[in-house]
C-alpha positions in Angstrom: -6.7 -12.5 -4.7 -8.3 -9.4 -5.0 -6.2 -7.1 -7.6 -2.8 -8.4 -9.8 -0.3 -6.0 -10.5 1.4 -7.4 -13.7 5.5 -5.8 -13.6 8.2 -6.0 -16.2 10.2 -7.9 -14.4 14.1 -6.4 -16.1 13.7 -2.8 -17.5 10.8 -3.0 -20.6 7.4 -3.9 -20.4 6.0 -6.4 -23.1 2.1 -7.3 -23.3 3.6 -10.0 -25.7 5.4 -13.2 -26.4 9.0 -13.0 -25.7 10.3 -13.7 -28.8 13.6 -14.9 -27.6 12.2 -18.6 -26.6 10.6 -19.0 -29.9 14.1 -20.2 -31.4 14.7 -23.3 -29.0 11.6 -24.7 -29.8 9.9 -26.4 -32.9 7.1 -24.9 -35.4 4.5 -26.9 -33.2 6.0 -26.1 -29.9 6.2 -22.1 -30.6 2.0 -22.6 -31.0 1.6 -24.2 -28.2 3.3 -21.9 -26.5 1.7 -18.8 -28.5 -1.6 -20.3 -27.6 -1.1 -20.7 -24.3 0.4 -16.9 -23.3 -3.1 -16.6 -25.1 -5.5 -17.6 -22.7 -3.3 -16.3 -19.9 -3.7 -12.1 -21.2 -7.4 -13.3 -22.2 -7.5 -13.9 -18.8 -6.4 -10.7 -17.7 -8.1 -8.6 -20.2 -11.2 -10.5 -19.6 -11.7 -12.2 -16.7 -13.7 -10.3 -13.1 -9.9 -9.7 -10.6 -8.8 -5.6 -11.6 -4.9 -5.8 -13.3 -2.5 -3.0 -12.3 0.0 -2.2 -15.0 3.8 -0.9 -14.3 4.8 0.2 -17.3 8.5 0.8 -17.9 11.2 1.5 -20.4 10.1 -0.5 -24.2 6.3 -0.6 -23.8 4.9 -3.1 -26.4 2.0 -4.3 -26.5 -0.5 -1.9 -26.5 -2.4 -1.3 -29.8 -5.8 -1.2 -28.1 -4.9 1.4 -25.5 -3.5 4.1 -28.4 -5.5 2.9 -31.6 -3.7 1.1 -34.7 -3.0 4.4 -36.1 -0.4 5.7 -34.0 0.8 2.4 -33.0 1.1 2.1 -37.1 2.3 5.2 -37.0 5.0 4.3 -34.0 6.1 1.0 -36.1 6.9 2.8 -39.5 8.6 5.4 -38.1 10.6 4.3 -34.9 9.2 7.5 -32.6 9.2 6.7 -29.1 7.0 8.4 -26.7 8.5 9.0 -23.3 6.9 12.2 -21.2 3.6 11.8 -23.9 2.6 8.7 -22.9 -0.2 10.3 -20.4 -0.8 12.4 -22.7 -1.8 10.1 -25.6 -3.4 7.7 -23.4 -0.7 5.3 -22.8 -0.9 5.3 -19.3 -3.3 7.0 -16.3 -0.4 7.7 -13.8 3.2 8.7 -14.1 5.9 8.9 -11.6 9.5 9.3 -11.3 11.2 6.1 -11.2 11.5 3.4 -8.6 8.4 5.0 -7.7 5.7 2.5 -9.9 5.7 0.0 -6.9 4.2 1.8 -4.1 1.7 3.9 -6.8 0.9 0.4 -8.1 0.1 -0.8 -3.9 -1.9 2.5 -3.6 -4.2 1.5 -6.6 -4.6 -1.9 -5.5 -5.1 -1.4 -2.1 -7.8 1.4 -3.1 -9.3 -1.2 -5.5 -9.0 -4.2 -3.0 -11.5 -2.1 -0.7 -14.2 -1.5 -3.1 -17.1 -4.2 -2.7 -15.9 -7.5 -4.5 -19.3 -7.9 -5.9 -18.6 -4.0 -7.3 -15.4 -4.7 -9.1 -16.9 -8.2 -11.0 -20.3 -6.0 -12.3 -17.9 -3.3 -13.7 -14.7 -5.4 -14.9 -17.8 -7.6 -16.5 -20.0 -4.8 -17.8 -17.4 -2.2 -19.0 -16.7 -5.0 -22.1 -20.0 -5.6 -22.7 -20.4 -1.6 -23.2 -17.3 -1.2 -24.9 -18.1 -3.6 -28.0 -21.8 -3.0 -28.2 -23.5 -5.8 -26.5 
């Protein structure tokens, strides 16, 4: 697999736990379930495969992209960003409804066309630079 395209299964995108699943679980099962998802998210964030996410509808779980202060303000006030999402760095591209998958596939083909060692080096090095390691 050279590129992952991650899309919402419904009208909204959430990079987090589906809280609707939790009431059916015991506390121990809920903790185990959460840890399993954290491992998946860790692989997406720190793995060596590029990931393209199609954000749509209500987008939750993007604190690192727009910063703690902006997320705090959004949660406390209920503020919603629509067209401004690009301007605040929440997204890299905006497309008309229904065109997100085609744009993601276009980007995926471009990224997959890179030399595999290049993508691997970029994905391994950038997190180290970002964390000043």
